[in-house]
C-alpha positions in Angstrom: 21.6 18.8 -7.0 20.7 15.9 -9.4 23.2 13.5 -7.6 21.6 14.6 -4.2 18.1 13.7 -5.4 19.3 10.3 -6.8 20.9 9.6 -3.4 17.7 10.5 -1.4 15.5 8.4 -3.8 17.8 5.6 -4.3 19.3 5.2 -0.9 21.5 2.1 -0.5 20.1 0.5 -3.6 22.2 2.7 -5.8 25.8 3.9 -5.9 26.2 7.6 -7.1 29.0 9.5 -8.6 28.5 13.4 -9.0 30.7 14.9 -11.5 30.3 18.5 -10.4 31.3 19.0 -6.8 30.7 21.8 -4.2 31.6 25.2 -5.7 31.6 23.9 -9.4 29.9 26.4 -11.8 28.1 24.1 -14.2 28.0 26.6 -16.9 31.9 26.4 -17.1 32.3 22.7 -16.3 34.3 20.6 -18.9 34.1 16.8 -18.5 37.5 15.2 -18.0 38.8 11.9 -19.4 38.0 10.1 -16.1 34.5 11.6 -16.3 34.0 10.3 -19.7 35.1 6.8 -18.5 32.7 7.0 -15.5 29.8 7.8 -17.6 30.4 5.1 -20.3 30.5 2.5 -17.7 27.4 3.6 -15.7 24.1 1.7 -15.7 22.3 5.1 -15.8 23.5 8.8 -16.6 21.4 11.5 -15.3 21.7 15.2 -16.1 19.6 18.3 -15.7 18.9 19.5 -19.2 17.1 22.9 -20.2 20.6 23.8 -21.7 22.3 23.8 -18.3 25.0 21.4 -19.8 24.8 22.7 -23.2 28.5 22.1 -23.7 28.0 18.5 -23.2 24.9 17.9 -25.2 26.8 16.3 -28.2 28.4 13.9 -25.8 25.2 12.9 -24.2 23.6 12.2 -27.5 26.4 9.9 -28.5 26.4 8.3 -25.0 22.5 7.6 -25.4 23.4 4.9 -27.9 25.4 3.0 -25.3 23.5 3.4 -22.0 20.6 5.0 -20.4 20.7 8.7 -20.4 17.8 11.0 -18.9 17.6 14.8 -18.7 15.6 14.9 -15.7 14.3 18.7 -15.9 13.1 18.4 -19.7 9.9 16.9 -18.6 8.7 19.7 -16.5 5.5 21.4 -17.9 6.7 24.4 -20.0 3.9 26.6 -18.6 5.8 26.4 -15.2 9.0 27.4 -16.8 10.4 31.0 -17.1 11.9 32.1 -20.4 15.5 32.5 -21.0 15.8 36.3 -21.9 19.0 35.7 -23.7 18.0 33.0 -26.1 14.6 32.5 -27.9 12.6 29.4 -27.5 14.7 28.6 -24.3 14.1 28.3 -20.7 15.7 29.3 -17.4 17.2 26.0 -16.0 17.4 27.2 -12.3 14.3 25.1 -11.1 16.0 23.7 -8.1 15.4 27.1 -6.6 11.6 26.4 -6.2 11.0 23.4 -4.0 7.4 22.9 -5.4 8.8 22.9 -8.9 11.7 20.6 -7.9 9.3 18.0 -7.0 8.7 17.3 -10.7 12.4 16.5 -11.1 12.2 14.1 -8.2 9.4 12.4 -10.2 11.7 12.0 -13.1 14.5 10.8 -11.1 12.2 8.2 -9.6 11.0 7.1 -13.0 14.5 6.7 -14.4 15.6 4.6 -11.3 12.7 2.3 -11.7 13.4 1.7 -15.2 16.9 0.9 -14.5 16.2 -1.2 -11.5 12.4 -2.3 -11.4 12.8 -4.8 -8.7 13.4 -1.8 -6.3 10.4 0.2 -7.6 8.5 0.1 -4.3 11.5 1.3 -2.2 12.2 4.1 -4.8 8.7 5.2 -4.8 8.6 5.3 -0.9 11.8 7.2 -0.5 10.5 9.6 -3.3 7.4 10.4 -1.3 9.3 10.9 1.9 11.9 13.3 0.1 8.9 15.2 -1.5 7.3 15.5 2.0 10.5 17.3 3.0 10.4 19.5 0.0 6.9 20.5 1.0 7.9 21.3 4.5 11.0 23.3 3.1 8.4 25.3 0.8 6.3 26.1 3.8 9.2 27.4 5.8 10.4 29.6 2.9 6.9 30.9 2.3 6.5 32.0 6.0 10.1 33.2 6.5 10.3 35.4 3.2 6.9 36.9 3.8 8.0 38.3 7.1 10.4 40.7 5.0 8.7 44.1 4.5 7.4 44.4 1.0 9.6 47.4 0.1 12.7 45.4 0.9 11.9 42.5 -1.3 14.5 43.3 -3.9 17.2 40.7 -4.4 20.5 41.7 -6.0 22.9 38.8 -6.9 25.9 38.1 -9.2 23.6 36.4 -12.0 20.1 35.4 -12.8 20.0 32.3 -10.9 16.9 33.2 -8.4 14.2 34.0 -11.0 12.2 30.9 -9.9 12.7 31.8 -6.3 11.6 35.2 -6.8 8.5 34.2 -8.7 7.6 31.6 -6.0 8.0 34.0 -3.2 7.1 37.5 -4.6 10.7 39.1 -4.8 12.1 41.2 -7.5 15.3 39.7 -8.6 18.2 41.5 -10.4 21.2 39.8 -11.4 24.4 41.5 -12.7 25.0 38.8 -15.3 22.4 36.9 -17.3 21.3 33.3 -16.6 24.7 31.9 -17.6 27.8 32.9 -15.7 29.6 32.9 -18.8 28.0 36.1 -20.0 29.9 39.1 -19.0 28.5 42.1 -17.1 28.6 45.2 -19.0 29.5 48.7 -17.6 26.0 49.9 -18.4 24.4 47.1 -16.5 26.7 47.8 -13.4 25.7 51.5 -13.4 22.0 50.8 -13.9 22.1 48.5 -10.7 24.0 51.0 -8.8 21.3 53.8 -9.6 18.7 51.2 -8.4 20.5 50.6 -5.2 20.7 54.3 -4.5 17.2 55.3 -5.6 15.7 52.3 -3.7 17.9 52.8 -0.6 18.5 49.1 -1.0 21.0 48.2 1.7 22.1 44.6 1.1 23.5 42.7 -1.9 24.5 39.0 -1.9 27.5 37.1 -3.3 27.2 33.5 -4.6 29.4 30.6 -3.5 30.2 29.4 -7.2 30.5 32.9 -8.8 33.2 35.5 -8.4 32.3 38.4 -6.3 34.1 41.0 -8.4 31.0 42.4 -9.9 29.2 42.5 -6.5 32.2 44.6 -5.1 31.8 47.0 -8.2 28.2 47.6 -7.1 29.0 48.3 -3.5 31.9 50.8 -4.6 29.7 52.4 -7.1 26.8 53.1 -4.5 29.5 54.4 -2.1 30.8 56.8 -4.6 27.1 58.2 -4.7 27.1 58.3 -0.8 25.0 55.2 -0.2 26.2 52.5 1.9 25.6 48.9 0.8 26.8 45.8 2.5 26.9 42.1 1.6 23.9 40.5 3.3 25.6 37.1 3.0 26.6 34.2 0.7 24.1 32.3 -1.3 24.2 29.0 -3.1 23.0 29.3 -6.6 24.5 26.6 -9.0 26.4 24.7 -6.6 25.7 23.1 -3.2 27.8 23.5 0.1 30.7 21.3 1.0 30.1 17.6 1.6 29.0 17.0 5.3 27.9 20.6 5.7 24.3 21.8 6.4 24.3 23.3 3.0 25.7 20.2 1.3 22.3 18.5 0.6 20.0 20.7 -1.5 17.3 20.9 1.1 19.9 22.6 3.5 21.2 24.8 0.6 17.8 26.3 0.0 16.9 26.7 3.6 20.2 28.4 4.0 19.4 30.7 1.2 16.0 31.6 2.7 17.2 32.1 6.1 20.2 34.3 5.0 18.0 36.4 2.8 15.2 36.8 5.3 17.8 37.8 8.1 19.7 40.2 5.9 16.3 41.9 4.7 14.8 42.4 8.1 12.6 39.3 8.3 11.9 37.0 11.3 13.7 33.8 11.1 15.2 31.3 13.7 18.8 32.4 14.2 20.0 28.8 13.2 17.5 28.3 10.5 14.7 25.8 9.8 16.2 22.9 11.7 18.6 24.7 14.1 21.6 23.4 12.2 22.6 26.5 10.4 26.2 27.6 11.7 26.4 30.9 13.4 27.5 33.5 10.8 26.5 31.4 7.8 
C-alpha cells in the first residue's frame, strides 16, 4: 500500500521497488539479503510504522544512519487511531482500511518525496491532491454502499482484526478470529465464542482474506453447521496485501472498492454488479 501511494504521488519522477508483493502477509515478512541491499542503496526508504513491521525496526534504526528512512503512518494524530487490544500503548496499524484516514499517510508520503527531491515539489503536490480526490470519491462510494446493508446484518466476521478502522468508519461490528497480528494463534474458546455468535445472531456470511489462511474460517462454518446453522463464505477480502499486479484489486483504491462491493453485496446491500468503476470481475 505504501509503494502504491508513492507511485501515485511520485509518478514518473520516482522509481519504486516494493518489498512485499501481492498476497504477502507483512506480519510474517522477513527481509532477504537482496532486500537489504536494495534498501541500503535507495535514496529514500518508506515504511508504514505503528509496529506493522515490528520485526524490522532495529534494521530501520541502523539504516537511518545511512539514508533517509520515514515511517509514514507514525505522524497520524493519535486521537484518530484505535488501540491495539493485545499491547498497551500501541495502536492498530490497519489505517489503510479507512480512505479518509489514509489521506494523512498520503500527506506524509508527499512530504518525504519533496524532502528527497525538492525540485519536483509542485509535481508531487499536484499528484497528491489528485490522488486524495480519488480517495474522497472512494470514501463516498463506501459510505453509500455500506449504508444500504440492513443494520441488523452489519456484522463483519473475518480471519483477523484488520477491519476495525473500516468498521468504525462505516458503522459495522467487526469480529476477527485472530488478533491484530496474524501471528497470534486463535484459541478454541475464541472459535467457540464466534460460532455461538453466528448461530444466535443468524449471521449467514463470513469472509476469507487473501493473505491469511482460511483454516479458521472453515472451522467457524463447520462449528455453525454442527449446531444446525448454515454459514457461507461471502467472498474474499483484501486486508494486509493488495491483489495481483495488473488486476483491479492491485492498486489500493481498487482493493478497498473490491472489499466494499463484496461486503455490501454479500450482506444484502445495493451495489453495482461490477463495482464502483464497473471494473470488478464477475464473481470477484
